[in-house]
N, CA, C and O atoms as a MOPAC input file, in Angstrom:
PM7 MOZYME 1SCF
protein

 N      0.90000 1    -1.18300 1     0.03700 1
 C      0.00300 1    -0.01500 1    -0.03600 1
 C      0.95400 1     1.14900 1    -0.00200 1
 O      1.93200 1     1.22100 1     0.74200 1
 N      0.54400 1     2.13100 1    -0.95200 1
 C      1.30400 1     3.39600 1    -0.99700 1
 C      0.98800 1     4.42800 1     0.11100 1
 O     -0.19400 1     4.65700 1     0.36600 1
 N      1.92300 1     5.03200 1     0.75200 1
 C      1.68200 1     6.08600 1     1.74400 1
 C      2.09200 1     7.27900 1     1.23400 1
 O      3.27800 1     7.60800 1     1.25800 1
 N      1.09800 1     8.06700 1     0.70200 1
 C      1.45900 1     9.46600 1     0.09900 1
 C      0.95400 1    10.54500 1     1.14800 1
 O     -0.17200 1    10.52400 1     1.64400 1
 N      1.91200 1    11.47300 1     1.41800 1
 C      1.59900 1    12.59300 1     2.30600 1
 C      0.96900 1    13.72900 1     1.47800 1
 O      1.60100 1    14.26600 1     0.56900 1
 N     -0.24800 1    14.07500 1     1.79600 1
 C     -1.02500 1    15.21000 1     1.22500 1
 C     -1.18800 1    16.24700 1     2.24800 1
 O     -1.68100 1    15.96900 1     3.34200 1
 N     -0.78200 1    17.48300 1     1.93300 1
 C     -0.99200 1    18.59900 1     2.82900 1
 C     -2.48100 1    18.87200 1     3.11500 1
 O     -3.33300 1    18.66500 1     2.25200 1
 N     -2.76200 1    19.31400 1     4.27200 1
 C     -4.22000 1    19.68700 1     4.61100 1
 C     -4.41100 1    21.11600 1     4.04700 1
 O     -4.14400 1    22.15100 1     4.65700 1
 N     -4.88100 1    21.02700 1     2.87100 1
 C     -5.18100 1    22.25500 1     2.13700 1
 C     -6.72500 1    22.77000 1     2.24400 1
 O     -7.10600 1    23.76600 1     1.62900 1
 N     -7.49800 1    22.06800 1     3.00500 1
 C     -8.91100 1    22.36100 1     2.93900 1
 C     -9.11900 1    23.82900 1     3.56400 1
 O     -9.89700 1    24.58100 1     2.97600 1
 N     -8.50300 1    24.24800 1     4.65600 1
 C     -8.87100 1    25.53200 1     5.18200 1
 C     -8.48100 1    26.67600 1     4.12800 1
 O     -9.18000 1    27.67800 1     3.97400 1
 N     -7.28700 1    26.42800 1     3.40900 1
 C     -6.82500 1    27.37800 1     2.44900 1
 C     -7.81400 1    27.41200 1     1.17600 1
 O     -8.10100 1    28.44500 1     0.57100 1
 N     -8.27800 1    26.14800 1     0.87100 1
 C     -9.27800 1    25.97700 1    -0.28800 1
 C    -10.59800 1    26.77500 1     0.08500 1
 O    -11.10500 1    27.48500 1    -0.78400 1
 N    -11.13300 1    26.69300 1     1.25000 1
 C    -12.29400 1    27.37200 1     1.66700 1
 C    -11.97600 1    28.86200 1     1.73600 1
 O    -12.89500 1    29.65600 1     1.53200 1
 N    -10.79200 1    29.29000 1     1.99700 1
 C    -10.59000 1    30.81500 1     1.91600 1
 C    -10.58300 1    31.32500 1     0.46500 1
 O    -11.10100 1    32.39400 1     0.14100 1
 N     -9.90700 1    30.41900 1    -0.46100 1
 C     -9.96000 1    30.73500 1    -1.88900 1
 C    -11.31700 1    30.76500 1    -2.36700 1
 O    -11.66100 1    31.62000 1    -3.18400 1
 N    -12.09500 1    29.92100 1    -1.93400 1
 C    -13.52800 1    29.90200 1    -2.49000 1
 C    -14.21800 1    31.22000 1    -2.06100 1
 O    -14.86400 1    31.90400 1    -2.85600 1
 N    -14.03800 1    31.54600 1    -0.71500 1
 C    -14.57200 1    32.84100 1    -0.36200 1
 C    -14.09400 1    34.10900 1    -1.14500 1
 O    -14.86300 1    35.03500 1    -1.40500 1
 N    -12.81300 1    34.09200 1    -1.49400 1
 C    -12.31000 1    35.13800 1    -2.30600 1
 C    -13.06300 1    35.19500 1    -3.75400 1
 O    -13.44300 1    36.23000 1    -4.30000 1
 N    -13.18400 1    34.01700 1    -4.20700 1
 C    -13.99400 1    33.90800 1    -5.55300 1
 C    -15.33600 1    34.44000 1    -5.39100 1
 O    -15.82900 1    35.21100 1    -6.21500 1
 N    -16.00200 1    34.00000 1    -4.23000 1
 C    -17.36900 1    34.41900 1    -4.11000 1
 C    -17.45200 1    35.91700 1    -3.91400 1
 O    -18.43400 1    36.49700 1    -4.37800 1
 N    -16.46700 1    36.63900 1    -3.23800 1
 C    -16.51100 1    38.04500 1    -3.14900 1
 C    -16.24000 1    38.72300 1    -4.52500 1
 O    -16.66600 1    39.85200 1    -4.76400 1
 N    -15.53600 1    38.01600 1    -5.39900 1
 C    -15.31700 1    38.50700 1    -6.74400 1
 C    -16.49900 1    38.38100 1    -7.65900 1
 O    -16.42900 1    38.88200 1    -8.78100 1
 N    -17.57700 1    37.75100 1    -7.26700 1
 C    -18.75000 1    37.60700 1    -8.08400 1
 C    -19.01000 1    36.24700 1    -8.58400 1
 O    -19.93000 1    36.09600 1    -9.38800 1
 N    -18.21900 1    35.11300 1    -8.15400 1
 C    -18.26500 1    33.77500 1    -8.64400 1
 C    -18.94700 1    32.84600 1    -7.72700 1
 O    -18.63300 1    31.65800 1    -7.64600 1
 N    -20.05400 1    33.49900 1    -6.91000 1
 C    -20.72800 1    32.66400 1    -6.02200 1
 C    -21.47600 1    31.34500 1    -6.56900 1
 O    -21.46400 1    30.27100 1    -5.96700 1
 N    -22.07100 1    31.55800 1    -7.68700 1
 C    -22.76500 1    30.39000 1    -8.34400 1
 C    -21.74800 1    29.40600 1    -8.77600 1
 O    -21.92600 1    28.20200 1    -8.59400 1
 N    -20.66900 1    29.88900 1    -9.35400 1
 C    -19.66300 1    28.92600 1    -9.90500 1
 C    -18.94000 1    28.10400 1    -8.82800 1
 O    -18.55200 1    26.95400 1    -9.03800 1
 N    -18.78100 1    28.75000 1    -7.67100 1
 C    -18.10800 1    28.02900 1    -6.49100 1
 C    -19.00100 1    27.03000 1    -5.65200 1
 O    -18.46200 1    26.20200 1    -4.91900 1
 N    -20.35900 1    27.11900 1    -5.77000 1
 C    -21.19200 1    26.41400 1    -4.97900 1
 C    -20.98700 1    25.02600 1    -4.96100 1
 O    -20.96400 1    24.46700 1    -3.86400 1
 N    -20.82000 1    24.31000 1    -6.08900 1
 C    -20.57700 1    22.88300 1    -6.08200 1
 C    -19.27200 1    22.40100 1    -5.27200 1
 O    -19.24800 1    21.45600 1    -4.48400 1
 N    -18.29000 1    23.15700 1    -5.58500 1
 C    -16.97200 1    22.78100 1    -4.92000 1
 C    -17.14300 1    23.06200 1    -3.40000 1
 O    -16.70300 1    22.27000 1    -2.56700 1
 N    -17.73100 1    24.10100 1    -3.08700 1
 C    -18.01300 1    24.40200 1    -1.66000 1
 C    -18.71100 1    23.27200 1    -1.00300 1
 O    -18.39500 1    22.91400 1     0.13200 1
 N    -19.62700 1    22.71500 1    -1.66800 1
 C    -20.55100 1    21.62200 1    -1.09300 1
 C    -19.60100 1    20.42200 1    -0.96000 1
 O    -19.62300 1    19.74700 1     0.07000 1
 N    -18.74100 1    20.13000 1    -2.00400 1
 C    -17.81700 1    19.00600 1    -1.92300 1
 C    -16.86500 1    19.01700 1    -0.83100 1
 O    -16.61800 1    17.99500 1    -0.19100 1
 N    -16.24500 1    20.29300 1    -0.56500 1
 C    -15.32200 1    20.56700 1     0.51000 1
 C    -15.93600 1    20.40900 1     1.76900 1
 O    -15.24200 1    19.92100 1     2.66200 1
 N    -17.25000 1    20.76700 1     2.04800 1
 C    -17.77500 1    20.59800 1     3.33600 1
 C    -18.58200 1    19.40800 1     3.53300 1
 O    -19.38300 1    19.34900 1     4.46700 1
 N    -18.41700 1    18.44000 1     2.69500 1
 C    -19.11600 1    17.13000 1     2.93100 1
 C    -18.26900 1    16.16500 1     3.71100 1
 O    -17.06300 1    16.35900 1     3.86300 1
 N    -18.90300 1    15.12100 1     4.20600 1
 C    -18.20300 1    14.11300 1     4.91600 1
 C    -17.96400 1    12.93100 1     3.90900 1
 O    -18.81300 1    12.59900 1     3.08000 1
 N    -16.73000 1    12.31600 1     4.04700 1
 C    -16.31600 1    11.29800 1     3.07600 1
 C    -15.86800 1    10.08600 1     3.72900 1
 O    -15.35200 1    10.20600 1     4.83900 1
 N    -15.97900 1     8.99600 1     3.23900 1
 C    -15.57100 1     7.80400 1     3.87000 1
 C    -14.20100 1     7.52700 1     3.68700 1
 O    -13.67700 1     6.71100 1     4.44600 1
 N    -13.48700 1     8.11000 1     2.74300 1
 C    -11.87600 1     8.00400 1     2.76800 1
 C    -11.35800 1     9.36200 1     2.21500 1
 O    -12.03700 1    10.14300 1     1.54900 1
 N    -10.10500 1     9.53000 1     2.57200 1
 C     -9.59400 1    10.72800 1     2.04200 1
 C     -9.17000 1    10.65600 1     0.46100 1
 O     -8.95800 1    11.67100 1    -0.20100 1
 N     -9.07900 1     9.41300 1    -0.02500 1
 C     -8.83100 1     9.31700 1    -1.46800 1
 C    -10.11000 1     9.71900 1    -2.29000 1
 O    -10.07100 1    10.38300 1    -3.32500 1
 N    -11.26400 1     9.22300 1    -1.68600 1
 C    -12.43100 1     9.61800 1    -2.28600 1
 C    -12.65300 1    11.07300 1    -2.31300 1
 O    -13.02600 1    11.64900 1    -3.33500 1
 N    -12.39500 1    11.75800 1    -1.03700 1
 C    -12.50900 1    13.22700 1    -0.85900 1
 C    -11.64100 1    13.92200 1    -1.97100 1
 O    -12.12000 1    14.82000 1    -2.66400 1
 N    -10.45000 1    13.51400 1    -2.10800 1
 C     -9.40800 1    14.14600 1    -2.98800 1
 C     -9.94600 1    14.00000 1    -4.40600 1
 O     -9.94300 1    14.99600 1    -5.13000 1
 N    -10.37700 1    12.91300 1    -4.82800 1
 C    -10.88400 1    12.69900 1    -6.10200 1
 C    -12.04500 1    13.55700 1    -6.46900 1
 O    -12.05100 1    14.13800 1    -7.55400 1
 N    -12.99800 1    13.66400 1    -5.64800 1
 C    -14.06700 1    14.57100 1    -5.70400 1
 C    -13.73100 1    16.01800 1    -5.77500 1
 O    -14.26600 1    16.74800 1    -6.60900 1
 N    -12.83400 1    16.45400 1    -4.89300 1
 C    -12.33800 1    17.71900 1    -4.87500 1
 C    -11.57200 1    18.06300 1    -6.33300 1
 O    -11.69600 1    19.15600 1    -6.88500 1
 N    -10.84700 1    17.07800 1    -6.81400 1
 C    -10.18400 1    17.18300 1    -7.98900 1
 C    -11.15400 1    17.47600 1    -9.13900 1
 O    -11.00500 1    18.42200 1    -9.91100 1
 N    -12.24400 1    16.51600 1    -9.19800 1
 C    -13.23400 1    16.82400 1   -10.29500 1
 C    -14.04800 1    18.14100 1   -10.07800 1
 O    -14.45800 1    18.80200 1   -11.03200 1
 N    -14.25400 1    18.48100 1    -8.80200 1
 C    -14.88800 1    19.75100 1    -8.59600 1
 C    -13.95000 1    20.93500 1    -8.99800 1
 O    -14.47100 1    21.94000 1    -9.48200 1
 N    -12.67700 1    20.87800 1    -8.83400 1
 C    -11.71600 1    21.87500 1    -9.40300 1
 C    -11.82100 1    21.91100 1   -10.85800 1
 O    -11.84700 1    23.02400 1   -11.38400 1
 N    -11.88700 1    20.85900 1   -11.60000 1
 C    -11.93800 1    20.82700 1   -12.96200 1
 C    -13.36700 1    21.46200 1   -13.41500 1
 O    -13.39700 1    22.20900 1   -14.39300 1
 N    -14.37700 1    21.20100 1   -12.79300 1
 C    -15.65800 1    21.85100 1   -13.11900 1
 C    -15.59300 1    23.24800 1   -12.92100 1
 O    -16.00600 1    24.00500 1   -13.79900 1
 N    -15.08900 1    23.70000 1   -11.79400 1
 C    -14.90200 1    25.12100 1   -11.50200 1
 C    -14.10000 1    25.83700 1   -12.55700 1
 O    -14.40600 1    26.94300 1   -13.00300 1
 N    -13.06000 1    25.13400 1   -12.92200 1
 C    -12.15900 1    25.79200 1   -13.96700 1
 C    -12.99100 1    26.01600 1   -15.31200 1
 O    -12.87800 1    27.01600 1   -16.02100 1
 N    -13.84400 1    24.93800 1   -15.55700 1
 C    -14.56500 1    24.93200 1   -16.87600 1
 C    -15.61400 1    26.23700 1   -16.71600 1
 O    -15.79000 1    27.00200 1   -17.66400 1
 N    -16.20400 1    26.39300 1   -15.59500 1
 C    -17.23100 1    27.39400 1   -15.39300 1
 C    -16.61200 1    28.90100 1   -15.41800 1
 O    -17.17400 1    29.84000 1   -15.98300 1
 N    -15.54000 1    28.98300 1   -14.81600 1
 C    -14.92000 1    30.38200 1   -14.67900 1
 C    -14.08900 1    30.63500 1   -16.02600 1
 O    -13.94900 1    31.78400 1   -16.44700 1
 N    -13.58300 1    29.60900 1   -16.64300 1
 C    -12.85400 1    29.94000 1   -17.95400 1
 C    -11.81700 1    30.87700 1   -17.90300 1
 O    -10.98900 1    30.74800 1   -17.00100 1
 N    -11.70900 1    31.77800 1   -18.68500 1
 C    -10.52800 1    32.82900 1   -18.76000 1
 C    -10.75800 1    33.86200 1   -17.78800 1
 O     -9.89500 1    34.73900 1   -17.78700 1
 N    -11.66100 1    33.98600 1   -16.99100 1
 C    -11.92100 1    34.91400 1   -15.93200 1
 C    -11.18600 1    34.76600 1   -14.69000 1
 O    -11.29000 1    35.66100 1   -13.85100 1
 N    -10.39000 1    33.66300 1   -14.44100 1
 C     -9.58300 1    33.37000 1   -13.26500 1
 C     -8.72700 1    34.59800 1   -12.95900 1
 O     -7.95300 1    35.00900 1   -13.82300 1
 N     -8.81800 1    35.15000 1   -11.87800 1
 C     -7.87000 1    36.09900 1   -11.20000 1
 C     -6.50500 1    35.38000 1   -11.13400 1
 O     -6.47800 1    34.23700 1   -10.67700 1
 N     -5.38800 1    35.96500 1   -11.55500 1
 C     -4.21500 1    35.22200 1   -11.55500 1
 C     -3.70100 1    34.68300 1   -10.27300 1
 O     -3.27600 1    33.53000 1   -10.19900 1
 N     -3.73300 1    35.52900 1    -9.21900 1
 C     -3.26100 1    35.02100 1    -7.86300 1
 C     -4.14500 1    33.83500 1    -7.30700 1
 O     -3.67700 1    32.93200 1    -6.61300 1
 N     -5.44100 1    33.92600 1    -7.67300 1
 C     -6.27700 1    32.78000 1    -7.20600 1
 C     -6.18500 1    31.60300 1    -8.01700 1
 O     -6.40400 1    30.49300 1    -7.53200 1
 N     -5.84100 1    31.78800 1    -9.35000 1
 C     -5.56500 1    30.65400 1   -10.22000 1
 C     -4.35700 1    29.90000 1    -9.73000 1
 O     -4.36900 1    28.66900 1    -9.75200 1
 N     -3.30200 1    30.57900 1    -9.28300 1
 C     -2.24500 1    29.84100 1    -8.64700 1
 C     -2.54200 1    29.10600 1    -7.37600 1
 O     -2.02500 1    28.01700 1    -7.12600 1
 N     -3.43900 1    29.75400 1    -6.52300 1
 C     -3.87300 1    28.96200 1    -5.36600 1
 C     -4.49800 1    27.70400 1    -5.70300 1
 O     -4.27100 1    26.70300 1    -5.02400 1
 N     -5.32600 1    27.68100 1    -6.77600 1
 C     -6.08600 1    26.50500 1    -7.14200 1
 C     -5.17500 1    25.47900 1    -7.80100 1
 O     -5.40700 1    24.27200 1    -7.74200 1
 N     -4.13000 1    26.00900 1    -8.43100 1
 C     -3.14300 1    25.09500 1    -9.06500 1
 C     -2.34200 1    24.22700 1    -7.87200 1
 O     -1.99300 1    23.06000 1    -8.04400 1
 N     -2.12800 1    24.91400 1    -6.74400 1
 C     -1.50700 1    24.25100 1    -5.65700 1
 C     -2.46200 1    23.21200 1    -5.12600 1
 O     -2.05100 1    22.06700 1    -4.94000 1
 N     -3.70000 1    23.53900 1    -4.87400 1
 C     -4.56900 1    22.52400 1    -4.50000 1
 C     -4.62100 1    21.18600 1    -5.48200 1
 O     -4.74700 1    20.03300 1    -5.06900 1
 N     -4.51100 1    21.54800 1    -6.73600 1
 C     -4.60200 1    20.43700 1    -7.69500 1
 C     -3.38100 1    19.69700 1    -7.57700 1
 O     -3.48400 1    18.48900 1    -7.79200 1
 N     -2.19200 1    20.16500 1    -7.27000 1
 C     -1.00900 1    19.42000 1    -7.12200 1
 C     -1.05600 1    18.48600 1    -5.97700 1
 O     -0.49000 1    17.39600 1    -6.05500 1
 N     -1.77100 1    18.89200 1    -4.79900 1
 C     -2.08800 1    18.09100 1    -3.78600 1
 C     -2.90700 1    16.82800 1    -4.19500 1
 O     -2.52800 1    15.69600 1    -3.89300 1
 N     -4.09000 1    17.08500 1    -4.92200 1
 C     -4.89000 1    16.09900 1    -5.35500 1
 C     -4.13500 1    15.12700 1    -6.37200 1
 O     -4.47000 1    13.94400 1    -6.41000 1
 N     -3.35200 1    15.50100 1    -7.00700 1
 C     -2.59000 1    14.71600 1    -8.04400 1
 C     -1.64400 1    13.75500 1    -7.41600 1
 O     -1.23000 1    12.77700 1    -8.03800 1
 N     -1.28700 1    14.02900 1    -6.15200 1
 C     -0.39000 1    13.06900 1    -5.37400 1
 C     -1.23300 1    11.79300 1    -5.22300 1
 O     -0.59200 1    10.74400 1    -5.16700 1
 N     -2.54000 1    11.72400 1    -5.15000 1
 C     -3.31400 1    10.63300 1    -5.10600 1
 C     -4.01500 1    10.16800 1    -6.33300 1
 O     -4.25100 1     8.98400 1    -6.57400 1
 N     -4.36200 1    11.26000 1    -7.15700 1
 C     -5.02400 1    11.03100 1    -8.44600 1
 C     -4.17800 1    11.70800 1    -9.52400 1
 O     -4.45200 1    12.83100 1    -9.94600 1
 N     -3.18300 1    11.01500 1    -9.93600 1
 C     -2.12900 1    11.69300 1   -10.86100 1
 C     -2.68700 1    12.08800 1   -12.29600 1
 O     -2.12500 1    12.91300 1   -13.01700 1
 N     -3.73100 1    11.48300 1   -12.59900 1
 C     -4.42700 1    11.85900 1   -14.05700 1
 C     -5.23900 1    12.97100 1   -14.10100 1
 O     -5.60400 1    13.40100 1   -15.19500 1
 N     -5.62500 1    13.57700 1   -12.92000 1
 C     -6.52400 1    14.76500 1   -12.92900 1
 C     -5.56200 1    15.99100 1   -12.88600 1
 O     -4.62900 1    16.08900 1   -12.08900 1
 N     -5.87500 1    16.86600 1   -13.78100 1
 C     -5.08900 1    18.22100 1   -13.82700 1
 C     -5.85600 1    19.34500 1   -14.44600 1
 O     -6.73400 1    19.16900 1   -15.29000 1
 N     -5.48600 1    20.48900 1   -13.99300 1
 C     -6.01800 1    21.75000 1   -14.49800 1
 C     -5.43900 1    22.07700 1   -15.81400 1
 O     -4.27600 1    21.74000 1   -16.03200 1
 N     -6.10100 1    22.67600 1   -16.68700 1
 C     -5.41800 1    23.10900 1   -18.08300 1
 C     -4.33100 1    24.12900 1   -17.82100 1
 O     -3.68100 1    24.59300 1   -18.75800 1

């Protein structure tokens, strides 16, 4: 069994979602916010769902990403990819 250390990025992700909401992306962030605040049976399942949620959020926001926040989300995706290496932002 592989033992991969993933940083606890959930508090930072929640803060980033709040920033996006303040910038007018409340509707776009709702699904990922629900995912982040859900209970999961395993951390692997949670990370996979967060990764998919990040991809859907990227699709919804498109080219409107503020650069600094875009980099924050790229960091979260790097953590997800430690467990789910085939998931990645564009």
